[in-house]
Structures are given as C-alpha cells and as structure tokens.
C-alpha positions, 0 to 999 in steps of 0.5 A: 126787876125793871117794871117799866120794861114789862110794859108797865109804862106802857099801861100807865100811859095810856091810863093817863090817856084816858085819865086827861081825856075823860077830865077834858070832857068834863071841863067842856060839859062843865062850860056849858053847863055854866053858860047854861045858867049865865046864858041860858037862852043862847047856850041851850041852842047847843043842846038843842042842835045836839052839836056835842057828843052825846056824852058831853050832851048828857053830862051837860044836862046832869051838870045844869040840872044840878045847879042851883042857879037853873029854874024849874022850867029850864030843868025841865026843859033841860030832862026833854033834851037828855039823849 
C-alpha cells in the first residue's frame, strides 16, 4: 500500500507549509525584538504605527519583554502596545 496515493503526501506538504509560515513569522518577531534591544527609538515606531500583523506584533512584544537587554520602563511601555 502506497501512503502517498492516499493523499498523505498532500497532507504532509500542507503541514510543512504551515510549519514554514510559522517559522517565518517567528523570525520576523525575533528580528524586531532584537531591533528593540539594539535600537529601541527606531524600532518602537513599527509597533506604535501598528504596521506589523497582530500575531507578529504581539510576539515581538513578548520576545522583547523576555529580553534582559530591555529596561523595565521599556517593557512597561511595550505592554501598553499589546493588541
């Protein structure tokens, strides 16, 4: 019995595509969280303008607030921007 002929290949391809999409979104969030840690004044404009998708926006805030390189005041400000 060939599992690929039963449509498992299509399911696996779909799961792989979903995994790649989630990974790409995580990479974007990590990028902006790192930008906040290194150049807060410039990077915060992206969050304040709400130009990121809601999921990436909130994940960026989560990752930035987990960072030891973000001050307590910056973390408090980030929490107010959560969507």
